[in-house]
C-alpha positions as CSV (number, residue, x, y, z in Angstrom):
1,M,146.9,96.8,86.5
2,R,147.8,100.3,85.5
3,H,149.2,101.1,89.0
4,P,151.4,98.0,89.8
5,I,153.4,99.8,92.5
6,L,150.2,100.8,94.4
7,L,148.8,97.3,94.1
8,T,152.0,95.8,95.5
9,L,151.8,98.2,98.4
10,L,148.2,97.3,99.1
11,C,149.0,93.6,99.1
12,L,152.0,94.1,101.5
13,V,149.9,96.2,103.9
14,A,147.0,93.7,103.9
15,A,149.2,90.6,104.2
16,H,151.0,92.1,107.3
17,A,147.9,93.7,108.8
18,S,148.1,91.7,112.0
19,A,151.6,92.8,112.6
20,L,151.0,96.5,111.7
21,G,147.9,96.8,113.8
22,Q,144.5,98.2,112.8
23,E,144.4,101.1,115.3
24,F,146.6,104.0,116.1
25,E,146.5,107.3,118.0
26,L,146.2,110.7,116.2
27,F,145.6,114.0,118.1
28,N,144.6,111.9,121.1
29,R,141.9,110.1,119.0
30,R,141.9,106.4,118.3
31,V,141.8,106.0,114.5
32,Q,140.7,102.7,113.0
33,A,142.2,101.7,109.7
34,H,140.9,98.9,107.4
35,G,141.4,97.9,103.9
36,F,141.1,95.2,101.2
37,V,142.6,94.2,97.9
38,S,141.5,91.4,95.5
39,Q,142.9,90.0,92.3
40,G,140.9,87.8,89.9
41,F,141.3,85.8,86.7
42,A,138.4,85.0,84.3
43,Y,138.3,82.6,81.4
44,S,135.2,82.1,79.2
45,D,134.6,79.8,76.3
46,Q,133.0,82.3,73.9
47,N,131.9,85.9,74.8
48,N,134.2,88.4,76.5
49,Y,132.6,89.6,79.7
50,L,132.8,92.8,81.7
51,T,135.1,94.4,79.1
52,M,137.8,91.8,79.9
53,N,139.4,89.6,77.2
54,T,138.0,86.6,79.0
55,S,137.9,84.4,75.9
56,Q,141.7,84.4,76.0
57,G,141.8,84.4,79.8
58,S,142.2,87.7,81.6
59,G,143.8,88.8,84.9
60,A,142.6,92.4,84.5
61,F,140.4,92.0,87.5
62,T,141.7,94.0,90.5
63,D,140.1,96.2,93.1
64,A,141.2,97.7,96.4
65,G,140.1,100.1,99.1
66,F,141.5,101.8,102.3
67,N,139.3,103.4,104.9
68,F,139.9,105.3,108.1
69,S,137.4,106.4,110.8
70,A,137.8,108.1,114.2
71,P,135.5,109.3,117.0
72,I,135.5,113.1,117.5
73,T,133.1,112.9,120.4
74,D,131.0,110.2,122.0
75,R,128.3,110.9,119.3
76,L,130.2,112.2,116.3
77,R,132.4,110.0,114.1
78,V,134.2,110.8,110.8
79,G,135.7,108.6,108.2
80,G,136.5,108.1,104.5
81,Q,137.6,105.5,102.0
82,V,139.7,105.6,98.8
83,Y,138.8,103.0,96.3
84,L,140.2,101.9,92.9
85,R,139.6,99.1,90.4
86,D,140.9,97.9,87.2
87,I,138.4,95.4,85.6
88,G,139.0,95.2,81.9
89,Q,138.3,98.7,80.6
90,L,136.4,99.7,83.8
91,G,138.1,101.9,86.4
92,E,141.5,101.9,84.7
93,G,143.1,102.0,88.2
94,H,142.0,105.6,88.9
95,P,141.7,106.2,92.7
96,E,138.5,107.8,93.8
97,L,137.0,109.0,97.0
98,D,134.5,106.3,97.6
99,W,132.9,107.7,100.7
100,A,133.7,110.4,103.3
101,Y,131.2,111.7,105.9
102,G,130.5,112.7,109.4
103,D,128.1,110.6,111.4
104,Y,126.3,112.1,114.4
105,R,124.1,109.7,116.5
106,F,121.6,111.5,118.7
107,A,120.1,108.2,120.0
108,E,119.8,104.6,119.0
109,W,116.7,105.3,117.0
110,F,118.0,108.5,115.2
111,G,121.2,109.6,113.6
112,I,122.4,111.6,110.6
113,R,125.2,111.3,108.1
114,V,126.5,114.1,105.9
115,G,129.0,114.0,103.1
116,K,129.6,111.4,100.4
117,V,127.6,108.4,101.6
118,K,127.2,104.8,100.3
119,T,123.6,104.4,99.1
120,V,121.6,101.7,100.9
121,L,119.7,99.8,98.3
122,G,118.8,96.1,98.6
123,L,120.9,93.6,100.4
124,Y,124.4,94.4,99.3
125,N,124.6,97.8,97.5
126,D,126.6,99.6,100.2
127,T,128.8,96.5,100.9
128,Q,129.2,95.1,97.4
129,D,132.9,96.0,97.2
130,A,133.8,94.2,100.4
131,D,134.6,90.9,98.6
132,F,135.6,89.3,101.9
133,L,132.1,89.6,103.2
134,H,130.5,87.5,100.5
135,T,130.6,83.9,99.4
136,W,130.7,84.8,95.7
137,A,133.6,85.9,93.5
138,I,131.2,88.0,91.5
139,L,127.9,89.0,93.1
140,P,124.7,88.4,91.1
141,Q,125.0,90.7,88.1
142,S,121.3,91.1,87.6
143,T,121.1,93.3,90.7
144,Y,124.8,94.3,91.4
145,P,126.4,94.8,87.9
146,L,130.0,95.7,88.2
147,D,129.9,97.8,85.1
148,L,127.1,99.9,86.4
149,R,128.5,100.3,89.9
150,S,128.6,104.1,89.9
151,A,124.9,104.4,88.9
152,T,123.8,103.7,92.5
153,I,126.9,103.3,94.7
154,A,126.9,106.6,96.6
155,H,125.4,110.0,96.9
156,T,126.7,113.4,98.1
157,G,124.2,114.7,100.5
158,G,122.7,113.4,103.8
159,D,121.1,110.4,105.5
160,V,118.8,109.9,108.4
161,Y,118.9,106.5,110.0
162,G,118.0,104.5,113.1
163,H,117.5,101.2,114.9
164,I,114.2,100.6,116.6
165,F,113.5,97.7,119.0
166,L,110.1,96.2,118.7
167,R,110.2,94.1,121.9
168,G,108.9,90.7,121.0
169,A,108.5,91.6,117.3
170,G,112.2,92.0,116.5
171,A,113.7,95.3,115.3
172,L,113.5,97.8,112.5
173,D,116.4,99.5,110.8
174,Y,115.6,102.5,108.5
175,T,117.5,104.8,106.3
176,G,116.3,107.8,104.3
177,Y,118.6,109.8,102.0
178,F,118.9,112.5,99.4
179,G,121.8,114.0,97.4
180,L,123.7,114.3,94.2
181,R,124.6,111.2,92.2
182,S,128.0,110.0,91.3
183,F,129.0,109.1,87.7
184,D,132.2,107.3,86.8
185,R,133.6,108.2,83.4
186,Y,135.5,105.0,83.5
187,G,132.4,102.9,84.1
188,G,129.9,101.0,82.0
189,I,127.6,103.8,81.3
190,Y,130.3,105.8,79.5
191,Y,131.7,102.7,77.9
192,F,128.5,101.5,76.3
193,S,127.6,105.0,75.2
194,A,130.8,105.3,73.3
195,D,130.3,101.7,72.1
196,Q,127.0,102.8,70.4
197,G,128.4,106.0,68.9
198,I,126.8,108.3,71.4
199,P,129.6,109.4,73.8
200,I,128.7,111.2,76.9
201,D,130.1,114.8,77.4
202,K,128.4,115.5,80.8
203,D,126.3,113.5,83.3
204,S,124.7,114.8,86.4
205,G,121.6,114.2,88.6
206,H,120.1,113.8,92.0
207,V,118.7,110.9,94.1
208,E,116.2,110.4,96.9
209,G,115.3,107.1,98.5
210,G,115.0,104.9,101.5
211,D,115.4,101.4,102.9
212,L,113.5,99.6,105.7
213,R,114.7,96.2,107.0
214,W,113.0,94.1,109.6
215,T,115.0,91.7,111.8
216,T,112.1,89.3,112.5
217,P,111.5,87.3,115.7
218,L,112.4,84.2,113.8
219,T,116.1,83.7,114.5
220,G,118.3,84.4,111.5
221,L,115.5,85.9,109.3
222,L,115.7,89.4,107.9
223,V,113.4,90.9,105.3
224,G,113.4,94.4,103.7
225,S,112.5,96.8,101.0
226,S,114.1,99.7,99.2
227,G,112.9,102.5,97.0
228,I,115.0,105.0,95.1
229,N,114.3,107.8,92.7
230,L,117.1,108.6,90.2
231,A,117.2,111.8,88.2
232,E,119.8,112.1,85.4
233,S,120.6,114.8,82.9
234,R,122.9,113.7,80.2
235,I,124.5,115.7,77.4
236,G,126.4,114.0,74.6
237,H,127.3,114.0,70.9
238,E,126.9,111.6,68.0
239,A,130.1,110.2,66.7
240,P,130.4,109.3,63.0
241,P,130.6,106.9,61.3
242,Q,128.0,105.1,63.5
243,T,125.8,108.1,63.5
244,I,125.2,111.2,61.4
245,G,126.6,113.7,63.9
246,G,125.0,116.3,66.1
247,T,124.2,116.4,69.9
248,Y,121.7,114.9,72.2
249,K,120.2,115.5,75.6
250,L,118.6,112.9,77.8
251,S,116.5,113.0,81.0
252,P,114.4,110.5,82.8
253,D,110.6,110.8,83.3
254,P,110.6,109.3,85.9
255,D,113.4,106.9,86.9
256,Y,113.0,104.7,89.9
257,I,113.9,101.3,91.4
258,I,112.0,99.3,93.9
259,A,113.5,96.3,95.6
260,G,112.4,93.6,98.0
261,Y,114.8,91.1,99.7
262,G,115.3,88.5,102.4
263,D,118.2,86.8,104.2
264,Y,118.0,83.7,106.4
265,R,121.0,82.4,108.3
266,R,120.8,79.3,110.5
267,G,123.9,77.4,111.6
268,P,126.1,76.7,108.5
269,W,123.3,77.7,106.1
270,Q,122.6,81.0,104.5
271,L,119.8,81.6,102.0
272,N,118.9,84.9,100.5
273,G,117.3,86.6,97.5
274,E,116.3,89.9,96.0
275,F,113.9,91.2,93.4
276,R,114.2,94.6,91.6
277,R,111.9,96.5,89.3
278,E,113.4,99.5,87.4
279,F,111.2,101.8,85.5
280,S,113.2,104.2,83.3
281,P,111.5,105.8,80.3
282,L,113.9,108.4,78.9
283,R,113.2,111.7,77.1
284,V,115.7,112.1,74.3
285,I,116.2,115.3,72.3
286,V,118.5,115.0,69.2
287,S,119.7,118.1,67.4
288,T,119.5,116.5,64.0
289,L,115.9,115.3,64.4
290,P,112.7,117.2,65.4
291,G,110.7,116.5,68.5
292,V,111.2,114.6,71.8
293,F,111.6,110.8,71.7
294,I,110.6,108.5,74.5
295,Y,112.8,105.5,74.9
296,N,111.9,102.6,77.3
297,G,114.9,100.4,76.7
298,E,116.2,100.7,80.3
299,T,113.0,99.4,81.9
300,N,113.7,96.0,83.4
301,K,113.3,93.4,86.1
302,A,115.9,91.5,88.0
303,W,116.1,88.9,90.7
304,F,118.4,86.3,92.2
305,L,118.1,83.4,94.7
306,S,121.1,81.9,96.5
307,V,122.1,79.3,99.0
308,A,125.4,78.7,100.7
309,Y,126.7,76.1,103.3
310,R,129.8,76.4,105.4
311,F,131.4,73.0,105.8
312,S,134.2,74.2,108.1
313,K,136.0,77.4,109.1
314,W,138.0,77.1,105.9
315,L,135.5,75.9,103.3
316,E,132.1,77.3,102.2
317,M,130.2,76.3,99.0
318,G,127.2,77.8,97.4
319,T,125.1,78.5,94.3
320,Y,122.9,81.2,93.0
321,H,120.5,81.7,90.0
322,S,120.4,85.3,88.7
323,R,118.0,86.7,86.1
324,F,118.0,90.1,84.3
325,L,115.1,90.8,81.9
326,V,114.8,93.7,79.5
327,E,111.2,94.6,78.8
328,H,111.8,96.6,75.6
329,P,115.0,95.4,73.9
330,D,116.3,97.5,71.0
331,N,116.1,94.4,68.8
332,P,112.9,92.5,69.8
333,N,113.5,89.8,67.2
334,D,116.7,88.7,68.9
335,P,115.7,86.0,71.5
336,Y,118.9,86.5,73.5
337,A,118.7,90.3,73.7
338,N,115.9,90.5,76.3
339,H,117.7,88.6,79.1
340,V,120.8,87.5,80.9
341,Y,120.4,84.3,83.0
342,D,123.3,83.2,85.1
343,Q,123.6,79.9,87.1
344,T,126.6,80.1,89.3
345,V,128.4,77.6,91.6
346,T,131.2,78.7,94.1
347,A,133.7,77.2,96.5
348,R,135.3,79.7,99.0
349,F,138.5,78.8,100.9
350,D,139.4,80.8,103.9
351,F,143.1,80.1,104.4
352,R,143.4,82.8,107.1
353,R,141.0,85.2,108.7
354,W,142.4,87.8,106.3
355,W,142.9,85.7,103.2
356,N,140.3,84.0,101.0
357,F,140.4,82.3,97.6
358,K,137.3,81.6,95.5
359,V,136.7,79.2,92.6
360,E,133.5,80.0,90.7
361,G,131.7,78.7,87.5
362,H,129.2,80.8,85.6
363,F,126.8,79.3,83.0
364,I,125.2,82.3,81.3
365,N,122.3,82.3,78.7
366,G,121.7,85.5,76.8
367,Y,123.6,88.8,76.6
368,G,120.9,91.5,77.1
369,D,120.2,94.6,75.1
370,V,123.0,96.8,73.6
371,F,121.8,99.6,75.9
372,S,121.4,97.6,79.1
373,A,125.2,97.4,79.8
374,H,125.1,94.2,81.9
375,G,128.4,92.7,81.1
376,F,128.3,92.2,77.3
377,Y,129.5,94.8,74.8
378,A,129.8,94.9,71.0
379,R,133.3,96.6,71.2
380,S,134.6,93.8,73.4
381,N,133.1,91.2,71.1
382,P,133.9,92.4,67.5
383,N,133.0,89.0,66.0
384,G,129.5,89.2,67.4
385,L,127.9,87.9,70.6
386,K,127.1,84.2,71.1
387,P,123.9,83.0,72.8
388,T,125.7,81.3,75.8
389,T,128.8,82.0,77.9
390,N,130.5,79.5,80.2
391,M,133.1,81.1,82.5
392,L,135.6,80.2,85.2
393,V,136.5,82.8,87.7
394,L,139.3,82.6,90.3
395,R,139.6,85.4,92.8
396,S,141.8,85.9,95.9
397,G,141.3,88.6,98.5
398,L,143.2,90.1,101.4
399,N,141.6,92.2,104.1
400,F,142.5,93.8,107.4
């Protein structure tokens, strides 16, 4: 962790949250304060994963966040969150404004949010950092890759949303949004671009999309669908000796993701799954070559299925199967470059309401394409990538 003093403060605050309280008065307004911090350790038998040195055992697996919110009027609420992470070479402990917006609710069925807003996409996109909400130490990386977090995590713009009761047919929750995308220069997109000798100088773009989820009349069953259009304009340069030098420009034509998902909870059982389809042909202009090139390497499919069972208030166990498939790998003759399959088993221990500990095993087949950036990188594996990866993950989290 590159900010050990800050991490220590985060742990102390979270550990003593019940004593400190979670609400306080400021300018005659009741402010709610919440936060979380988690620390992990990962050990793999062969490949290094998520830019960590997992083949030797790595504790470079830290993230934390603090958020505040307060009502301004009965209908208007404001809030924000600061987030940081240090996962291998990702994040490097740099604090960032994760979200900050004003939320005005005209009625139950209609409200607006303006500012930097978490993007609603699939089951967990807007809550993926809240480790304490999930059974898993690492969410299914086919759909929620930690190295590509910034690609879809938030947008700076506006949302419209609402909750509509359908009488005997359950209820609908909808969200529609537009805005500018966020790009993290300490994330996987920048890391793998430098890895391939094509560092990014500037990245920008916009996003439009929506989500519709139906709480069905069947108790515990929710189903939904998301769609998102992602525009990106990237400028970079070629870095010798991997390349011959020059500059490049990249833009999508088009770039969109569609997702379908379901979640069923009944008693101690929870079952859910999600399917995604991403279509992302890229227009590439290289200064040292004539013409415009179309690259389809980022077009892919992904899905996962999971089941968890809570044995008691302090023990929950579960498993998921996750699949990421690259439709046009850079090396089509490599049988392990077109997929990453991950079978995972987890035990979660809740020692206190605010303290959990997870033990998780990952059994991974494949490593995906060099341009797919789903956990495996050439720079992190200088001796070459092996076909399989077995990995143990330990992760403990505090929240208040």
